C-alpha positions as protocol buffer text, in pm:
chain_id: "A"
residue {
  index: 1
  type: UNK
  ca { x: 2013 y: 323 z: -88 }
}
residue {
  index: 2
  type: UNK
  ca { x: 1657 y: 255 z: -199 }
}
residue {
  index: 3
  type: UNK
  ca { x: 1457 y: 537 z: -363 }
}
residue {
  index: 4
  type: UNK
  ca { x: 1078 y: 551 z: -362 }
}
residue {
  index: 5
  type: UNK
  ca { x: 891 y: 809 z: -571 }
}
residue {
  index: 6
  type: UNK
  ca { x: 632 y: 1000 z: -367 }
}
residue {
  index: 7
  type: UNK
  ca { x: 300 y: 1018 z: -553 }
}
residue {
  index: 8
  type: UNK
  ca { x: 42 y: 1170 z: -317 }
}
residue {
  index: 9
  type: UNK
  ca { x: -331 y: 1129 z: -364 }
}
residue {
  index: 10
  type: UNK
  ca { x: -631 y: 1319 z: -230 }
}
residue {
  index: 11
  type: UNK
  ca { x: -841 y: 1000 z: -192 }
}
residue {
  index: 12
  type: UNK
  ca { x: -605 y: 765 z: -4 }
}
residue {
  index: 13
  type: UNK
  ca { x: -279 y: 776 z: 192 }
}
residue {
  index: 14
  type: UNK
  ca { x: 42 y: 707 z: 6 }
}
residue {
  index: 15
  type: UNK
  ca { x: 209 y: 394 z: 146 }
}
residue {
  index: 16
  type: UNK
  ca { x: 500 y: 161 z: 90 }
}
residue {
  index: 17
  type: UNK
  ca { x: 679 y: -129 z: 263 }
}
residue {
  index: 18
  type: UNK
  ca { x: 1026 y: -74 z: 401 }
}
residue {
  index: 19
  type: UNK
  ca { x: 1283 y: -259 z: 603 }
}
residue {
  index: 20
  type: UNK
  ca { x: 1418 y: -75 z: 905 }
}
residue {
  index: 21
  type: UNK
  ca { x: 1691 y: -241 z: 1109 }
}
residue {
  index: 22
  type: UNK
  ca { x: 1619 y: -574 z: 939 }
}
residue {
  index: 23
  type: UNK
  ca { x: 1241 y: -582 z: 1006 }
}
residue {
  index: 24
  type: UNK
  ca { x: 956 y: -504 z: 769 }
}
residue {
  index: 25
  type: UNK
  ca { x: 719 y: -211 z: 827 }
}
residue {
  index: 26
  type: UNK
  ca { x: 449 y: -19 z: 641 }
}
residue {
  index: 27
  type: UNK
  ca { x: 504 y: 352 z: 592 }
}
residue {
  index: 28
  type: UNK
  ca { x: 200 y: 576 z: 539 }
}
residue {
  index: 29
  type: UNK
  ca { x: 225 y: 937 z: 423 }
}
residue {
  index: 30
  type: UNK
  ca { x: -95 y: 1119 z: 508 }
}
residue {
  index: 31
  type: UNK
  ca { x: -212 y: 1476 z: 468 }
}
residue {
  index: 32
  type: UNK
  ca { x: -315 y: 1639 z: 798 }
}
residue {
  index: 33
  type: UNK
  ca { x: -578 y: 1897 z: 718 }
}
residue {
  index: 34
  type: UNK
  ca { x: -554 y: 2075 z: 1055 }
}
residue {
  index: 35
  type: UNK
  ca { x: -174 y: 2111 z: 1038 }
}
residue {
  index: 36
  type: UNK
  ca { x: -170 y: 2172 z: 661 }
}
residue {
  index: 37
  type: UNK
  ca { x: 118 y: 1931 z: 603 }
}
residue {
  index: 38
  type: UNK
  ca { x: 206 y: 1568 z: 546 }
}
residue {
  index: 39
  type: UNK
  ca { x: 277 y: 1327 z: 831 }
}
residue {
  index: 40
  type: UNK
  ca { x: 476 y: 1001 z: 828 }
}
residue {
  index: 41
  type: UNK
  ca { x: 325 y: 705 z: 1014 }
}
residue {
  index: 42
  type: UNK
  ca { x: 512 y: 377 z: 1047 }
}
residue {
  index: 43
  type: UNK
  ca { x: 335 y: 60 z: 1164 }
}
residue {
  index: 44
  type: UNK
  ca { x: 462 y: -292 z: 1224 }
}
residue {
  index: 45
  type: UNK
  ca { x: 317 y: -608 z: 1073 }
}
residue {
  index: 46
  type: UNK
  ca { x: 61 y: -632 z: 1358 }
}
residue {
  index: 47
  type: UNK
  ca { x: -65 y: -280 z: 1288 }
}
residue {
  index: 48
  type: UNK
  ca { x: 97 y: -126 z: 1594 }
}
residue {
  index: 49
  type: UNK
  ca { x: 205 y: 234 z: 1542 }
}
residue {
  index: 50
  type: UNK
  ca { x: 577 y: 281 z: 1583 }
}
residue {
  index: 51
  type: UNK
  ca { x: 596 y: 651 z: 1507 }
}
residue {
  index: 52
  type: UNK
  ca { x: 392 y: 940 z: 1367 }
}
residue {
  index: 53
  type: UNK
  ca { x: 588 y: 1256 z: 1279 }
}
residue {
  index: 54
  type: UNK
  ca { x: 563 y: 1550 z: 1041 }
}
residue {
  index: 55
  type: UNK
  ca { x: 728 y: 1495 z: 702 }
}
residue {
  index: 56
  type: UNK
  ca { x: 1057 y: 1682 z: 711 }
}
residue {
  index: 57
  type: UNK
  ca { x: 1237 y: 1771 z: 385 }
}
residue {
  index: 58
  type: UNK
  ca { x: 1613 y: 1721 z: 355 }
}
residue {
  index: 59
  type: UNK
  ca { x: 1817 y: 1961 z: 146 }
}
residue {
  index: 60
  type: UNK
  ca { x: 2035 y: 1811 z: -126 }
}
residue {
  index: 61
  type: UNK
  ca { x: 2357 y: 1855 z: 71 }
}
residue {
  index: 62
  type: UNK
  ca { x: 2237 y: 1727 z: 411 }
}
residue {
  index: 63
  type: UNK
  ca { x: 2041 y: 1426 z: 538 }
}
residue {
  index: 64
  type: UNK
  ca { x: 1767 y: 1471 z: 797 }
}
residue {
  index: 65
  type: UNK
  ca { x: 1646 y: 1127 z: 903 }
}
residue {
  index: 66
  type: UNK
  ca { x: 1276 y: 1111 z: 977 }
}
residue {
  index: 67
  type: UNK
  ca { x: 1334 y: 783 z: 1166 }
}
residue {
  index: 68
  type: UNK
  ca { x: 1611 y: 911 z: 1390 }
}
residue {
  index: 69
  type: UNK
  ca { x: 1545 y: 799 z: 1749 }
}
residue {
  index: 70
  type: UNK
  ca { x: 1335 y: 508 z: 1627 }
}
residue {
  index: 71
  type: UNK
  ca { x: 1562 y: 316 z: 1389 }
}
residue {
  index: 72
  type: UNK
  ca { x: 1927 y: 313 z: 1282 }
}
residue {
  index: 73
  type: UNK
  ca { x: 1806 y: 281 z: 921 }
}
residue {
  index: 74
  type: UNK
  ca { x: 1750 y: 632 z: 782 }
}
residue {
  index: 75
  type: UNK
  ca { x: 1435 y: 746 z: 604 }
}
residue {
  index: 76
  type: UNK
  ca { x: 1501 y: 1069 z: 416 }
}
residue {
  index: 77
  type: UNK
  ca { x: 1267 y: 1280 z: 203 }
}
residue {
  index: 78
  type: UNK
  ca { x: 1413 y: 1479 z: -87 }
}
residue {
  index: 79
  type: UNK
  ca { x: 1156 y: 1736 z: -199 }
}
residue {
  index: 80
  type: UNK
  ca { x: 1379 y: 1835 z: -494 }
}
residue {
  index: 81
  type: UNK
  ca { x: 1333 y: 1481 z: -636 }
}
residue {
  index: 82
  type: UNK
  ca { x: 994 y: 1415 z: -470 }
}
residue {
  index: 83
  type: UNK
  ca { x: 1121 y: 1087 z: -334 }
}
residue {
  index: 84
  type: UNK
  ca { x: 1199 y: 897 z: -19 }
}
residue {
  index: 85
  type: UNK
  ca { x: 1540 y: 743 z: 37 }
}
residue {
  index: 86
  type: UNK
  ca { x: 1606 y: 449 z: 268 }
}
residue {
  index: 87
  type: UNK
  ca { x: 1967 y: 399 z: 372 }
}
residue {
  index: 88
  type: UNK
  ca { x: 2119 y: 162 z: 627 }
}
């Protein structure tokens, strides 16, 4: 498991590189003013959007994969720790 600390900013989207199913992608976490919540956008190396979904928090005793239906690799957000977890 890889853990990435979430440090949001008002001036630019939070982003990090991640490997999903053996390929490299860029993950952006952006605030959506209209919806009043964060969204997760994943793009490939060519800038093509793979997915754009609301950020869903996982409780400590259960994993909710944000990338389910897109990748076998799981991307999980733990609000209690304010971090993302990537697990194959």
